[in-house]
PDB file of N, CA, C and O in Angstrom:
ATOM      1  N   MET A   1     -59.610 -43.954 226.234  1.00  0.00           N
ATOM      2  CA  MET A   1     -60.942 -44.461 225.899  1.00  0.00           C
ATOM      3  C   MET A   1     -61.991 -43.439 226.343  1.00  0.00           C
ATOM      4  O   MET A   1     -61.921 -42.897 227.446  1.00  0.00           O
ATOM      5  N   LYS A   2     -62.953 -43.191 225.472  1.00  0.00           N
ATOM      6  CA  LYS A   2     -63.996 -42.214 225.768  1.00  0.00           C
ATOM      7  C   LYS A   2     -65.000 -42.765 226.782  1.00  0.00           C
ATOM      8  O   LYS A   2     -65.437 -43.913 226.701  1.00  0.00           O
ATOM      9  N   GLU A   3     -65.340 -41.923 227.715  1.00  0.00           N
ATOM     10  CA  GLU A   3     -66.318 -42.293 228.733  1.00  0.00           C
ATOM     11  C   GLU A   3     -67.711 -42.310 228.118  1.00  0.00           C
ATOM     12  O   GLU A   3     -68.109 -41.371 227.429  1.00  0.00           O
ATOM     13  N   ARG A   4     -68.439 -43.374 228.371  1.00  0.00           N
ATOM     14  CA  ARG A   4     -69.828 -43.457 227.917  1.00  0.00           C
ATOM     15  C   ARG A   4     -70.705 -42.905 229.024  1.00  0.00           C
ATOM     16  O   ARG A   4     -70.563 -43.270 230.191  1.00  0.00           O
ATOM     17  N   ARG A   5     -71.607 -42.025 228.646  1.00  0.00           N
ATOM     18  CA  ARG A   5     -72.481 -41.439 229.655  1.00  0.00           C
ATOM     19  C   ARG A   5     -73.823 -41.118 229.038  1.00  0.00           C
ATOM     20  O   ARG A   5     -73.990 -41.158 227.819  1.00  0.00           O
ATOM     21  N   THR A   6     -74.756 -40.807 229.873  1.00  0.00           N
ATOM     22  CA  THR A   6     -76.098 -40.455 229.436  1.00  0.00           C
ATOM     23  C   THR A   6     -76.212 -38.936 229.397  1.00  0.00           C
ATOM     24  O   THR A   6     -75.875 -38.268 230.374  1.00  0.00           O
ATOM     25  N   PRO A   7     -76.685 -38.379 228.274  1.00  0.00           N
ATOM     26  CA  PRO A   7     -76.867 -36.928 228.199  1.00  0.00           C
ATOM     27  C   PRO A   7     -78.013 -36.471 229.097  1.00  0.00           C
ATOM     28  O   PRO A   7     -78.842 -37.274 229.527  1.00  0.00           O
ATOM     29  N   CYS A   8     -78.043 -35.176 229.371  1.00  0.00           N
ATOM     30  CA  CYS A   8     -79.106 -34.627 230.216  1.00  0.00           C
ATOM     31  C   CYS A   8     -80.471 -34.778 229.524  1.00  0.00           C
ATOM     32  O   CYS A   8     -80.552 -34.997 228.316  1.00  0.00           O
ATOM     33  N   GLU A   9     -81.509 -34.659 230.304  1.00  0.00           N
ATOM     34  CA  GLU A   9     -82.867 -34.856 229.800  1.00  0.00           C
ATOM     35  C   GLU A   9     -83.205 -33.874 228.681  1.00  0.00           C
ATOM     36  O   GLU A   9     -83.869 -34.252 227.715  1.00  0.00           O
ATOM     37  N   ALA A  10     -82.766 -32.632 228.792  1.00  0.00           N
ATOM     38  CA  ALA A  10     -83.062 -31.629 227.762  1.00  0.00           C
ATOM     39  C   ALA A  10     -82.464 -32.020 226.420  1.00  0.00           C
ATOM     40  O   ALA A  10     -83.105 -31.859 225.381  1.00  0.00           O
ATOM     41  N   VAL A  11     -81.247 -32.531 226.436  1.00  0.00           N
ATOM     42  CA  VAL A  11     -80.601 -32.965 225.200  1.00  0.00           C
ATOM     43  C   VAL A  11     -81.350 -34.147 224.603  1.00  0.00           C
ATOM     44  O   VAL A  11     -81.551 -34.204 223.390  1.00  0.00           O
ATOM     45  N   MET A  12     -81.760 -35.080 225.433  1.00  0.00           N
ATOM     46  CA  MET A  12     -82.524 -36.231 224.938  1.00  0.00           C
ATOM     47  C   MET A  12     -83.846 -35.786 224.308  1.00  0.00           C
ATOM     48  O   MET A  12     -84.237 -36.303 223.262  1.00  0.00           O
ATOM     49  N   LEU A  13     -84.531 -34.833 224.937  1.00  0.00           N
ATOM     50  CA  LEU A  13     -85.779 -34.314 224.376  1.00  0.00           C
ATOM     51  C   LEU A  13     -85.531 -33.641 223.026  1.00  0.00           C
ATOM     52  O   LEU A  13     -86.307 -33.810 222.085  1.00  0.00           O
ATOM     53  N   LEU A  14     -84.455 -32.886 222.944  1.00  0.00           N
ATOM     54  CA  LEU A  14     -84.118 -32.201 221.702  1.00  0.00           C
ATOM     55  C   LEU A  14     -83.836 -33.201 220.579  1.00  0.00           C
ATOM     56  O   LEU A  14     -84.307 -33.029 219.455  1.00  0.00           O
ATOM     57  N   VAL A  15     -83.079 -34.228 220.883  1.00  0.00           N
ATOM     58  CA  VAL A  15     -82.748 -35.254 219.889  1.00  0.00           C
ATOM     59  C   VAL A  15     -84.016 -35.981 219.426  1.00  0.00           C
ATOM     60  O   VAL A  15     -84.171 -36.272 218.240  1.00  0.00           O
ATOM     61  N   GLN A  16     -84.914 -36.270 220.361  1.00  0.00           N
ATOM     62  CA  GLN A  16     -86.181 -36.909 219.998  1.00  0.00           C
ATOM     63  C   GLN A  16     -87.014 -35.990 219.105  1.00  0.00           C
ATOM     64  O   GLN A  16     -87.649 -36.448 218.156  1.00  0.00           O
ATOM     65  N   ARG A  17     -87.009 -34.704 219.410  1.00  0.00           N
ATOM     66  CA  ARG A  17     -87.760 -33.737 218.600  1.00  0.00           C
ATOM     67  C   ARG A  17     -87.182 -33.657 217.186  1.00  0.00           C
ATOM     68  O   ARG A  17     -87.930 -33.526 216.218  1.00  0.00           O
ATOM     69  N   MET A  18     -85.873 -33.735 217.065  1.00  0.00           N
ATOM     70  CA  MET A  18     -85.242 -33.732 215.746  1.00  0.00           C
ATOM     71  C   MET A  18     -85.715 -34.910 214.903  1.00  0.00           C
ATOM     72  O   MET A  18     -85.909 -34.791 213.694  1.00  0.00           O
ATOM     73  N   GLU A  19     -85.895 -36.041 215.563  1.00  0.00           N
ATOM     74  CA  GLU A  19     -86.342 -37.237 214.856  1.00  0.00           C
ATOM     75  C   GLU A  19     -87.763 -37.071 214.319  1.00  0.00           C
ATOM     76  O   GLU A  19     -88.060 -37.471 213.193  1.00  0.00           O
ATOM     77  N   SER A  20     -88.632 -36.482 215.127  1.00  0.00           N
ATOM     78  CA  SER A  20     -90.036 -36.383 214.735  1.00  0.00           C
ATOM     79  C   SER A  20     -90.374 -35.119 213.940  1.00  0.00           C
ATOM     80  O   SER A  20     -91.354 -35.111 213.195  1.00  0.00           O
ATOM     81  N   HIS A  21     -89.579 -34.047 214.084  1.00  0.00           N
ATOM     82  CA  HIS A  21     -89.872 -32.781 213.412  1.00  0.00           C
ATOM     83  C   HIS A  21     -88.594 -32.136 212.853  1.00  0.00           C
ATOM     84  O   HIS A  21     -88.233 -31.033 213.264  1.00  0.00           O
ATOM     85  N   PRO A  22     -87.917 -32.806 211.933  1.00  0.00           N
ATOM     86  CA  PRO A  22     -86.639 -32.273 211.438  1.00  0.00           C
ATOM     87  C   PRO A  22     -86.758 -30.900 210.784  1.00  0.00           C
ATOM     88  O   PRO A  22     -85.793 -30.136 210.764  1.00  0.00           O
ATOM     89  N   GLU A  23     -87.916 -30.590 210.258  1.00  0.00           N
ATOM     90  CA  GLU A  23     -88.106 -29.297 209.586  1.00  0.00           C
ATOM     91  C   GLU A  23     -87.979 -28.121 210.551  1.00  0.00           C
ATOM     92  O   GLU A  23     -87.730 -26.996 210.117  1.00  0.00           O
ATOM     93  N   GLU A  24     -88.146 -28.361 211.849  1.00  0.00           N
ATOM     94  CA  GLU A  24     -88.023 -27.294 212.841  1.00  0.00           C
ATOM     95  C   GLU A  24     -86.565 -26.901 213.105  1.00  0.00           C
ATOM     96  O   GLU A  24     -86.304 -25.920 213.801  1.00  0.00           O
ATOM     97  N   PHE A  25     -85.633 -27.653 212.561  1.00  0.00           N
ATOM     98  CA  PHE A  25     -84.224 -27.442 212.878  1.00  0.00           C
ATOM     99  C   PHE A  25     -83.417 -26.852 211.720  1.00  0.00           C
ATOM    100  O   PHE A  25     -82.187 -26.899 211.729  1.00  0.00           O
ATOM    101  N   ARG A  26     -84.109 -26.299 210.728  1.00  0.00           N
ATOM    102  CA  ARG A  26     -83.399 -25.627 209.630  1.00  0.00           C
ATOM    103  C   ARG A  26     -82.616 -24.444 210.188  1.00  0.00           C
ATOM    104  O   ARG A  26     -83.103 -23.721 211.058  1.00  0.00           O
ATOM    105  N   LEU A  27     -81.405 -24.253 209.684  1.00  0.00           N
ATOM    106  CA  LEU A  27     -80.592 -23.121 210.148  1.00  0.00           C
ATOM    107  C   LEU A  27     -81.082 -21.802 209.579  1.00  0.00           C
ATOM    108  O   LEU A  27     -80.716 -20.738 210.078  1.00  0.00           O
ATOM    109  N   ASP A  28     -81.898 -21.857 208.548  1.00  0.00           N
ATOM    110  CA  ASP A  28     -82.377 -20.635 207.882  1.00  0.00           C
ATOM    111  C   ASP A  28     -83.764 -20.218 208.351  1.00  0.00           C
ATOM    112  O   ASP A  28     -84.602 -19.812 207.546  1.00  0.00           O
ATOM    113  N   GLY A  29     -84.003 -20.318 209.646  1.00  0.00           N
ATOM    114  CA  GLY A  29     -85.263 -19.809 210.165  1.00  0.00           C
ATOM    115  C   GLY A  29     -86.167 -20.840 210.800  1.00  0.00           C
ATOM    116  O   GLY A  29     -87.329 -20.542 211.074  1.00  0.00           O
ATOM    117  N   GLY A  30     -85.678 -22.038 211.041  1.00  0.00           N
ATOM    118  CA  GLY A  30     -86.477 -23.032 211.737  1.00  0.00           C
ATOM    119  C   GLY A  30     -86.710 -22.612 213.183  1.00  0.00           C
ATOM    120  O   GLY A  30     -86.036 -21.721 213.701  1.00  0.00           O
ATOM    121  N   LYS A  31     -87.652 -23.250 213.811  1.00  0.00           N
ATOM    122  CA  LYS A  31     -88.016 -22.939 215.199  1.00  0.00           C
ATOM    123  C   LYS A  31     -86.801 -22.990 216.133  1.00  0.00           C
ATOM    124  O   LYS A  31     -86.713 -22.209 217.081  1.00  0.00           O
ATOM    125  N   TRP A  32     -85.879 -23.896 215.870  1.00  0.00           N
ATOM    126  CA  TRP A  32     -84.719 -24.107 216.732  1.00  0.00           C
ATOM    127  C   TRP A  32     -83.435 -23.568 216.092  1.00  0.00           C
ATOM    128  O   TRP A  32     -82.343 -23.959 216.505  1.00  0.00           O
ATOM    129  N   ALA A  33     -83.534 -22.694 215.110  1.00  0.00           N
ATOM    130  CA  ALA A  33     -82.365 -22.209 214.363  1.00  0.00           C
ATOM    131  C   ALA A  33     -81.331 -21.556 215.275  1.00  0.00           C
ATOM    132  O   ALA A  33     -80.137 -21.825 215.145  1.00  0.00           O
ATOM    133  N   HIS A  34     -81.769 -20.714 216.183  1.00  0.00           N
ATOM    134  CA  HIS A  34     -80.810 -20.020 217.056  1.00  0.00           C
ATOM    135  C   HIS A  34     -80.011 -21.027 217.894  1.00  0.00           C
ATOM    136  O   HIS A  34     -78.786 -20.939 217.985  1.00  0.00           O
ATOM    137  N   LEU A  35     -80.707 -21.961 218.490  1.00  0.00           N
ATOM    138  CA  LEU A  35     -80.036 -22.973 219.300  1.00  0.00           C
ATOM    139  C   LEU A  35     -79.051 -23.773 218.454  1.00  0.00           C
ATOM    140  O   LEU A  35     -77.931 -24.041 218.890  1.00  0.00           O
ATOM    141  N   MET A  36     -79.465 -24.157 217.246  1.00  0.00           N
ATOM    142  CA  MET A  36     -78.588 -24.949 216.391  1.00  0.00           C
ATOM    143  C   MET A  36     -77.365 -24.157 215.934  1.00  0.00           C
ATOM    144  O   MET A  36     -76.292 -24.729 215.746  1.00  0.00           O
ATOM    145  N   MET A  37     -77.519 -22.854 215.756  1.00  0.00           N
ATOM    146  CA  MET A  37     -76.366 -22.028 215.389  1.00  0.00           C
ATOM    147  C   MET A  37     -75.363 -21.988 216.550  1.00  0.00           C
ATOM    148  O   MET A  37     -74.153 -21.980 216.324  1.00  0.00           O
ATOM    149  N   VAL A  38     -75.857 -21.964 217.774  1.00  0.00           N
ATOM    150  CA  VAL A  38     -74.967 -21.966 218.937  1.00  0.00           C
ATOM    151  C   VAL A  38     -74.286 -23.330 219.073  1.00  0.00           C
ATOM    152  O   VAL A  38     -73.097 -23.399 219.385  1.00  0.00           O
ATOM    153  N   VAL A  39     -75.027 -24.406 218.844  1.00  0.00           N
ATOM    154  CA  VAL A  39     -74.435 -25.751 218.874  1.00  0.00           C
ATOM    155  C   VAL A  39     -73.362 -25.854 217.791  1.00  0.00           C
ATOM    156  O   VAL A  39     -72.280 -26.389 218.032  1.00  0.00           O
ATOM    157  N   LYS A  40     -73.662 -25.345 216.608  1.00  0.00           N
ATOM    158  CA  LYS A  40     -72.683 -25.352 215.509  1.00  0.00           C
ATOM    159  C   LYS A  40     -71.420 -24.594 215.918  1.00  0.00           C
ATOM    160  O   LYS A  40     -70.304 -25.050 215.670  1.00  0.00           O
ATOM    161  N   LYS A  41     -71.605 -23.451 216.537  1.00  0.00           N
ATOM    162  CA  LYS A  41     -70.471 -22.643 216.985  1.00  0.00           C
ATOM    163  C   LYS A  41     -69.617 -23.439 217.974  1.00  0.00           C
ATOM    164  O   LYS A  41     -68.388 -23.374 217.943  1.00  0.00           O
ATOM    165  N   ARG A  42     -70.276 -24.180 218.839  1.00  0.00           N
ATOM    166  CA  ARG A  42     -69.570 -24.975 219.852  1.00  0.00           C
ATOM    167  C   ARG A  42     -68.825 -26.148 219.213  1.00  0.00           C
ATOM    168  O   ARG A  42     -67.660 -26.391 219.527  1.00  0.00           O
ATOM    169  N   VAL A  43     -69.496 -26.872 218.317  1.00  0.00           N
ATOM    170  CA  VAL A  43     -68.932 -28.113 217.775  1.00  0.00           C
ATOM    171  C   VAL A  43     -68.028 -27.858 216.564  1.00  0.00           C
ATOM    172  O   VAL A  43     -66.894 -28.335 216.523  1.00  0.00           O
ATOM    173  N   VAL A  44     -68.523 -27.118 215.598  1.00  0.00           N
ATOM    174  CA  VAL A  44     -67.782 -26.923 214.352  1.00  0.00           C
ATOM    175  C   VAL A  44     -66.690 -25.869 214.509  1.00  0.00           C
ATOM    176  O   VAL A  44     -65.552 -26.073 214.085  1.00  0.00           O
ATOM    177  N   ASP A  45     -67.043 -24.750 215.119  1.00  0.00           N
ATOM    178  CA  ASP A  45     -66.082 -23.652 215.278  1.00  0.00           C
ATOM    179  C   ASP A  45     -65.200 -23.814 216.521  1.00  0.00           C
ATOM    180  O   ASP A  45     -64.275 -23.032 216.740  1.00  0.00           O
ATOM    181  N   LYS A  46     -65.493 -24.825 217.324  1.00  0.00           N
ATOM    182  CA  LYS A  46     -64.723 -25.111 218.547  1.00  0.00           C
ATOM    183  C   LYS A  46     -64.687 -23.931 219.520  1.00  0.00           C
ATOM    184  O   LYS A  46     -63.667 -23.668 220.158  1.00  0.00           O
ATOM    185  N   ASP A  47     -65.814 -23.228 219.622  1.00  0.00           N
ATOM    186  CA  ASP A  47     -65.934 -22.100 220.544  1.00  0.00           C
ATOM    187  C   ASP A  47     -66.407 -22.629 221.900  1.00  0.00           C
ATOM    188  O   ASP A  47     -67.594 -22.897 222.084  1.00  0.00           O
ATOM    189  N   ALA A  48     -65.497 -22.775 222.827  1.00  0.00           N
ATOM    190  CA  ALA A  48     -65.807 -23.353 224.137  1.00  0.00           C
ATOM    191  C   ALA A  48     -66.757 -22.479 224.956  1.00  0.00           C
ATOM    192  O   ALA A  48     -67.380 -22.963 225.900  1.00  0.00           O
ATOM    193  N   ASP A  49     -66.872 -21.207 224.608  1.00  0.00           N
ATOM    194  CA  ASP A  49     -67.762 -20.314 225.343  1.00  0.00           C
ATOM    195  C   ASP A  49     -69.212 -20.385 224.853  1.00  0.00           C
ATOM    196  O   ASP A  49     -70.111 -19.841 225.493  1.00  0.00           O
ATOM    197  N   ALA A  50     -69.433 -21.047 223.732  1.00  0.00           N
ATOM    198  CA  ALA A  50     -70.790 -21.159 223.187  1.00  0.00           C
ATOM    199  C   ALA A  50     -71.535 -22.280 223.907  1.00  0.00           C
ATOM    200  O   ALA A  50     -71.016 -23.384 224.072  1.00  0.00           O
ATOM    201  N   LEU A  51     -72.728 -21.984 224.320  1.00  0.00           N
ATOM    202  CA  LEU A  51     -73.623 -22.970 224.927  1.00  0.00           C
ATOM    203  C   LEU A  51     -72.956 -23.736 226.070  1.00  0.00           C
ATOM    204  O   LEU A  51     -72.807 -24.957 226.016  1.00  0.00           O
ATOM    205  N   ILE A  52     -72.569 -23.012 227.077  1.00  0.00           N
ATOM    206  CA  ILE A  52     -71.839 -23.633 228.183  1.00  0.00           C
ATOM    207  C   ILE A  52     -72.722 -24.477 229.104  1.00  0.00           C
ATOM    208  O   ILE A  52     -72.217 -25.137 230.013  1.00  0.00           O
ATOM    209  N   ILE A  53     -74.023 -24.460 228.877  1.00  0.00           N
ATOM    210  CA  ILE A  53     -74.908 -25.247 229.749  1.00  0.00           C
ATOM    211  C   ILE A  53     -74.930 -26.728 229.400  1.00  0.00           C
ATOM    212  O   ILE A  53     -75.465 -27.533 230.162  1.00  0.00           O
ATOM    213  N   ILE A  54     -74.354 -27.098 228.256  1.00  0.00           N
ATOM    214  CA  ILE A  54     -74.164 -28.515 227.944  1.00  0.00           C
ATOM    215  C   ILE A  54     -72.683 -28.726 227.653  1.00  0.00           C
ATOM    216  O   ILE A  54     -71.970 -27.788 227.297  1.00  0.00           O
ATOM    217  N   ASP A  55     -72.232 -29.955 227.805  1.00  0.00           N
ATOM    218  CA  ASP A  55     -70.815 -30.230 227.592  1.00  0.00           C
ATOM    219  C   ASP A  55     -70.547 -30.640 226.139  1.00  0.00           C
ATOM    220  O   ASP A  55     -71.470 -30.733 225.330  1.00  0.00           O
ATOM    221  N   ASP A  56     -69.290 -30.878 225.827  1.00  0.00           N
ATOM    222  CA  ASP A  56     -68.900 -31.241 224.457  1.00  0.00           C
ATOM    223  C   ASP A  56     -69.597 -32.508 223.980  1.00  0.00           C
ATOM    224  O   ASP A  56     -70.043 -32.580 222.835  1.00  0.00           O
ATOM    225  N   PHE A  57     -69.691 -33.508 224.856  1.00  0.00           N
ATOM    226  CA  PHE A  57     -70.352 -34.763 224.504  1.00  0.00           C
ATOM    227  C   PHE A  57     -71.795 -34.513 224.058  1.00  0.00           C
ATOM    228  O   PHE A  57     -72.236 -35.042 223.038  1.00  0.00           O
ATOM    229  N   GLU A  58     -72.517 -33.713 224.820  1.00  0.00           N
ATOM    230  CA  GLU A  58     -73.925 -33.429 224.503  1.00  0.00           C
ATOM    231  C   GLU A  58     -74.051 -32.572 223.246  1.00  0.00           C
ATOM    232  O   GLU A  58     -74.918 -32.817 222.407  1.00  0.00           O
ATOM    233  N   ALA A  59     -73.191 -31.573 223.121  1.00  0.00           N
ATOM    234  CA  ALA A  59     -73.233 -30.711 221.929  1.00  0.00           C
ATOM    235  C   ALA A  59     -72.949 -31.525 220.674  1.00  0.00           C
ATOM    236  O   ALA A  59     -73.612 -31.346 219.653  1.00  0.00           O
ATOM    237  N   GLU A  60     -71.971 -32.414 220.746  1.00  0.00           N
ATOM    238  CA  GLU A  60     -71.651 -33.262 219.592  1.00  0.00           C
ATOM    239  C   GLU A  60     -72.793 -34.218 219.271  1.00  0.00           C
ATOM    240  O   GLU A  60     -73.054 -34.507 218.103  1.00  0.00           O
ATOM    241  N   MET A  61     -73.466 -34.704 220.293  1.00  0.00           N
ATOM    242  CA  MET A  61     -74.609 -35.592 220.079  1.00  0.00           C
ATOM    243  C   MET A  61     -75.722 -34.865 219.313  1.00  0.00           C
ATOM    244  O   MET A  61     -76.284 -35.406 218.362  1.00  0.00           O
ATOM    245  N   VAL A  62     -76.029 -33.651 219.731  1.00  0.00           N
ATOM    246  CA  VAL A  62     -77.056 -32.848 219.061  1.00  0.00           C
ATOM    247  C   VAL A  62     -76.634 -32.563 217.622  1.00  0.00           C
ATOM    248  O   VAL A  62     -77.453 -32.676 216.709  1.00  0.00           O
ATOM    249  N   TRP A  63     -75.378 -32.198 217.404  1.00  0.00           N
ATOM    250  CA  TRP A  63     -74.908 -31.860 216.059  1.00  0.00           C
ATOM    251  C   TRP A  63     -74.936 -33.077 215.134  1.00  0.00           C
ATOM    252  O   TRP A  63     -75.319 -32.963 213.970  1.00  0.00           O
ATOM    253  N   ARG A  64     -74.534 -34.241 215.648  1.00  0.00           N
ATOM    254  CA  ARG A  64     -74.590 -35.468 214.827  1.00  0.00           C
ATOM    255  C   ARG A  64     -76.023 -35.777 214.415  1.00  0.00           C
ATOM    256  O   ARG A  64     -76.278 -36.155 213.272  1.00  0.00           O
ATOM    257  N   LYS A  65     -76.952 -35.614 215.346  1.00  0.00           N
ATOM    258  CA  LYS A  65     -78.363 -35.873 215.039  1.00  0.00           C
ATOM    259  C   LYS A  65     -78.860 -34.880 213.998  1.00  0.00           C
ATOM    260  O   LYS A  65     -79.582 -35.253 213.073  1.00  0.00           O
ATOM    261  N   PHE A  66     -78.475 -33.616 214.145  1.00  0.00           N
ATOM    262  CA  PHE A  66     -78.853 -32.572 213.191  1.00  0.00           C
ATOM    263  C   PHE A  66     -78.337 -32.913 211.790  1.00  0.00           C
ATOM    264  O   PHE A  66     -79.079 -32.826 210.811  1.00  0.00           O
ATOM    265  N   LYS A  67     -77.079 -33.297 211.701  1.00  0.00           N
ATOM    266  CA  LYS A  67     -76.495 -33.658 210.407  1.00  0.00           C
ATOM    267  C   LYS A  67     -77.189 -34.877 209.814  1.00  0.00           C
ATOM    268  O   LYS A  67     -77.455 -34.927 208.613  1.00  0.00           O
ATOM    269  N   GLY A  68     -77.480 -35.857 210.661  1.00  0.00           N
ATOM    270  CA  GLY A  68     -78.163 -37.063 210.184  1.00  0.00           C
ATOM    271  C   GLY A  68     -79.542 -36.752 209.635  1.00  0.00           C
ATOM    272  O   GLY A  68     -79.937 -37.292 208.602  1.00  0.00           O
ATOM    273  N   ALA A  69     -80.278 -35.883 210.320  1.00  0.00           N
ATOM    274  CA  ALA A  69     -81.616 -35.497 209.849  1.00  0.00           C
ATOM    275  C   ALA A  69     -81.501 -34.753 208.520  1.00  0.00           C
ATOM    276  O   ALA A  69     -82.312 -34.961 207.618  1.00  0.00           O
ATOM    277  N   GLY A  70     -80.506 -33.897 208.400  1.00  0.00           N
ATOM    278  CA  GLY A  70     -80.299 -33.170 207.146  1.00  0.00           C
ATOM    279  C   GLY A  70     -79.945 -34.103 206.009  1.00  0.00           C
ATOM    280  O   GLY A  70     -80.387 -33.895 204.879  1.00  0.00           O
ATOM    281  N   GLN A  71     -79.157 -35.128 206.287  1.00  0.00           N
ATOM    282  CA  GLN A  71     -78.794 -36.084 205.258  1.00  0.00           C
ATOM    283  C   GLN A  71     -80.002 -36.885 204.793  1.00  0.00           C
ATOM    284  O   GLN A  71     -80.126 -37.199 203.609  1.00  0.00           O
ATOM    285  N   LYS A  72     -80.896 -37.215 205.726  1.00  0.00           N
ATOM    286  CA  LYS A  72     -82.129 -37.923 205.358  1.00  0.00           C
ATOM    287  C   LYS A  72     -82.989 -37.055 204.441  1.00  0.00           C
ATOM    288  O   LYS A  72     -83.533 -37.537 203.448  1.00  0.00           O
ATOM    289  N   GLN A  73     -83.106 -35.761 204.783  1.00  0.00           N
ATOM    290  CA  GLN A  73     -83.894 -34.851 203.959  1.00  0.00           C
ATOM    291  C   GLN A  73     -83.266 -34.695 202.577  1.00  0.00           C
ATOM    292  O   GLN A  73     -83.978 -34.655 201.574  1.00  0.00           O
ATOM    293  N   LEU A  74     -81.942 -34.606 202.519  1.00  0.00           N
ATOM    294  CA  LEU A  74     -81.251 -34.496 201.243  1.00  0.00           C
ATOM    295  C   LEU A  74     -81.471 -35.744 200.399  1.00  0.00           C
ATOM    296  O   LEU A  74     -81.723 -35.644 199.198  1.00  0.00           O
ATOM    297  N   ARG A  75     -81.379 -36.900 201.006  1.00  0.00           N
ATOM    298  CA  ARG A  75     -81.605 -38.153 200.274  1.00  0.00           C
ATOM    299  C   ARG A  75     -83.024 -38.195 199.711  1.00  0.00           C
ATOM    300  O   ARG A  75     -83.225 -38.571 198.557  1.00  0.00           O
ATOM    301  N   ALA A  76     -84.004 -37.809 200.523  1.00  0.00           N
ATOM    302  CA  ALA A  76     -85.393 -37.804 200.055  1.00  0.00           C
ATOM    303  C   ALA A  76     -85.559 -36.841 198.880  1.00  0.00           C
ATOM    304  O   ALA A  76     -86.258 -37.153 197.916  1.00  0.00           O
ATOM    305  N   TYR A  77     -84.926 -35.685 198.957  1.00  0.00           N
ATOM    306  CA  TYR A  77     -85.010 -34.697 197.874  1.00  0.00           C
ATOM    307  C   TYR A  77     -84.380 -35.248 196.596  1.00  0.00           C
ATOM    308  O   TYR A  77     -84.959 -35.133 195.516  1.00  0.00           O
ATOM    309  N   VAL A  78     -83.194 -35.847 196.720  1.00  0.00           N
ATOM    310  CA  VAL A  78     -82.503 -36.399 195.546  1.00  0.00           C
ATOM    311  C   VAL A  78     -83.333 -37.520 194.931  1.00  0.00           C
ATOM    312  O   VAL A  78     -83.481 -37.578 193.710  1.00  0.00           O
ATOM    313  N   MET A  79     -83.869 -38.400 195.748  1.00  0.00           N
ATOM    314  CA  MET A  79     -84.695 -39.500 195.227  1.00  0.00           C
ATOM    315  C   MET A  79     -85.927 -38.962 194.512  1.00  0.00           C
ATOM    316  O   MET A  79     -86.311 -39.483 193.465  1.00  0.00           O
ATOM    317  N   LYS A  80     -86.543 -37.936 195.060  1.00  0.00           N
ATOM    318  CA  LYS A  80     -87.716 -37.327 194.428  1.00  0.00           C
ATOM    319  C   LYS A  80     -87.348 -36.787 193.051  1.00  0.00           C
ATOM    320  O   LYS A  80     -88.082 -36.992 192.084  1.00  0.00           O
ATOM    321  N   LYS A  81     -86.218 -36.101 192.962  1.00  0.00           N
ATOM    322  CA  LYS A  81     -85.788 -35.537 191.682  1.00  0.00           C
ATOM    323  C   LYS A  81     -85.452 -36.631 190.675  1.00  0.00           C
ATOM    324  O   LYS A  81     -85.750 -36.491 189.489  1.00  0.00           O
ATOM    325  N   ILE A  82     -84.836 -37.717 191.134  1.00  0.00           N
ATOM    326  CA  ILE A  82     -84.530 -38.836 190.246  1.00  0.00           C
ATOM    327  C   ILE A  82     -85.816 -39.450 189.703  1.00  0.00           C
ATOM    328  O   ILE A  82     -85.926 -39.727 188.509  1.00  0.00           O
ATOM    329  N   ILE A  83     -86.774 -39.657 190.579  1.00  0.00           N
ATOM    330  CA  ILE A  83     -88.049 -40.250 190.159  1.00  0.00           C
ATOM    331  C   ILE A  83     -88.780 -39.324 189.196  1.00  0.00           C
ATOM    332  O   ILE A  83     -89.336 -39.780 188.197  1.00  0.00           O
ATOM    333  N   GLU A  84     -88.782 -38.026 189.489  1.00  0.00           N
ATOM    334  CA  GLU A  84     -89.420 -37.064 188.584  1.00  0.00           C
ATOM    335  C   GLU A  84     -88.766 -37.121 187.208  1.00  0.00           C
ATOM    336  O   GLU A  84     -89.463 -37.127 186.193  1.00  0.00           O
ATOM    337  N   ARG A  85     -87.461 -37.161 187.164  1.00  0.00           N
ATOM    338  CA  ARG A  85     -86.722 -37.181 185.896  1.00  0.00           C
ATOM    339  C   ARG A  85     -87.000 -38.467 185.140  1.00  0.00           C
ATOM    340  O   ARG A  85     -87.173 -38.445 183.922  1.00  0.00           O
ATOM    341  N   GLU A  86     -87.046 -39.593 185.852  1.00  0.00           N
ATOM    342  CA  GLU A  86     -87.348 -40.869 185.209  1.00  0.00           C
ATOM    343  C   GLU A  86     -88.773 -40.854 184.647  1.00  0.00           C
ATOM    344  O   GLU A  86     -89.028 -41.406 183.577  1.00  0.00           O
ATOM    345  N   GLY A  87     -89.690 -40.224 185.366  1.00  0.00           N
ATOM    346  CA  GLY A  87     -91.068 -40.117 184.890  1.00  0.00           C
ATOM    347  C   GLY A  87     -91.157 -39.278 183.627  1.00  0.00           C
ATOM    348  O   GLY A  87     -91.967 -39.575 182.749  1.00  0.00           O
ATOM    349  N   GLU A  88     -90.350 -38.248 183.518  1.00  0.00           N
ATOM    350  CA  GLU A  88     -90.308 -37.409 182.316  1.00  0.00           C
ATOM    351  C   GLU A  88     -89.785 -38.202 181.121  1.00  0.00           C
ATOM    352  O   GLU A  88     -90.263 -38.010 180.003  1.00  0.00           O
ATOM    353  N   LYS A  89     -88.821 -39.083 181.335  1.00  0.00           N
ATOM    354  CA  LYS A  89     -88.274 -39.907 180.252  1.00  0.00           C
ATOM    355  C   LYS A  89     -89.335 -40.868 179.729  1.00  0.00           C
ATOM    356  O   LYS A  89     -89.409 -41.123 178.527  1.00  0.00           O
ATOM    357  N   ASP A  90     -90.159 -41.404 180.638  1.00  0.00           N
ATOM    358  CA  ASP A  90     -91.202 -42.344 180.237  1.00  0.00           C
ATOM    359  C   ASP A  90     -92.236 -41.686 179.336  1.00  0.00           C
ATOM    360  O   ASP A  90     -92.815 -42.347 178.473  1.00  0.00           O
ATOM    361  N   VAL A  91     -92.477 -40.384 179.526  1.00  0.00           N
ATOM    362  CA  VAL A  91     -93.484 -39.659 178.769  1.00  0.00           C
ATOM    363  C   VAL A  91     -92.969 -39.345 177.361  1.00  0.00           C
ATOM    364  O   VAL A  91     -93.757 -39.285 176.417  1.00  0.00           O
ATOM    365  N   GLU A  92     -91.679 -39.148 177.214  1.00  0.00           N
ATOM    366  CA  GLU A  92     -91.085 -38.757 175.920  1.00  0.00           C
ATOM    367  C   GLU A  92     -91.234 -39.797 174.872  1.00  0.00           C
ATOM    368  O   GLU A  92     -90.785 -39.603 173.742  1.00  0.00           O
TER     369      GLU A  92
END
């Protein structure tokens, strides 16, 4: 059974920032891109030497939040395109 624990304050602040400013976490040049690339290396690539100042639990928490924020942005983009396309059909 996995131990439930509270992440460090820095991780909590980062997760809160992701919620309020997801655009800062783009991997292609966002304010936090470097940090997110290191988290990705730790979680996705399973590189235990990446970002050793937080543990696996915290790194996975940050990565899940990052993915969730990206999925929200993708959904908003898809919905916008659907609405635009439906609006074009109405004009025809």
